[in-house]
N, C-alpha and C positions, 0 to 999 in steps of 0.2 A: 088291327092298326099296326103298321110297321114302326120300327124304332125311329126312323126318320120322321114319320108323321108326328110322333110324340114330341120330338125336338122342335119341329115347326110350330106346333101348337104352343109349346112352352115359350118359344121366342115371341110369338104373337102376343101372348099375355104380358110378357115383359115389356114389349114395345108399347102396349096400351096402358102399362102401369097397373095391371090387374094382378092381384094375389090369388093364389089357389083358393083360399078361403072365400073370397068375394065371388068367384065364379061358381064355386060349390053351392053357395047360398042362392045364387041366381037360378040354379037348375034344381034346387031341392035335394042336394046330396050332402052327406056329411063331409066336412073338409078333409078329414083323414082318408076317407075312401077316394075322394077326388085326387088327392096327392099320390096315393098308392097307384091309381090307375094311370095318371099322366106320367108318373115316374117308372111305370111298368114293374112295380114291385109285386103285384099279385095277379090282377086280371086286367082285361081290356075293357074299354067302355062298351056298353051294350049299344045296340042301334038306337034305342030310345034315348039313352043318355047323350049319344053323339048328336042326335037330332036336336035335343034341347040346347046343347052347347052351341050348335050352329045357329039356332034361332036367337039366342040371347047375345051372341057375339056378331051376328050378321055375317057369317062366313059360309063358304061352300063346303058341303059334306064331301064332295069329290076331292077337293084340294087338301083337306085336313084329315080325312078319315079313310078314304079308299086308296088302295094300292093300284097304281096305274098299269104296272107291268104284269099283272095277272092275266094269263091268256083267257080268252073268252071261249068257253066250251059250248058246242052245239049238242043238243039232245037229239039223238038219232034213234028212231024206232027200228029195232031189228026184228025181222019176221022169221 
């Protein structure tokens, strides 16, 4: 997740009046771990964690977790 995506997610939580601890509890994560990940202090959210967050917040994974400007690569078989 890019730094901008983390900011966007933090702003969404702020707009909705949700604290990191509340969201962490909703997705079954320790509040300290959630805060570390959303503040990019240690690691990124896993795909499973991102999916759970999207489900409980009713948001799009594409909008909040995927980087749009990553080029799409084709798999080509070379003979």
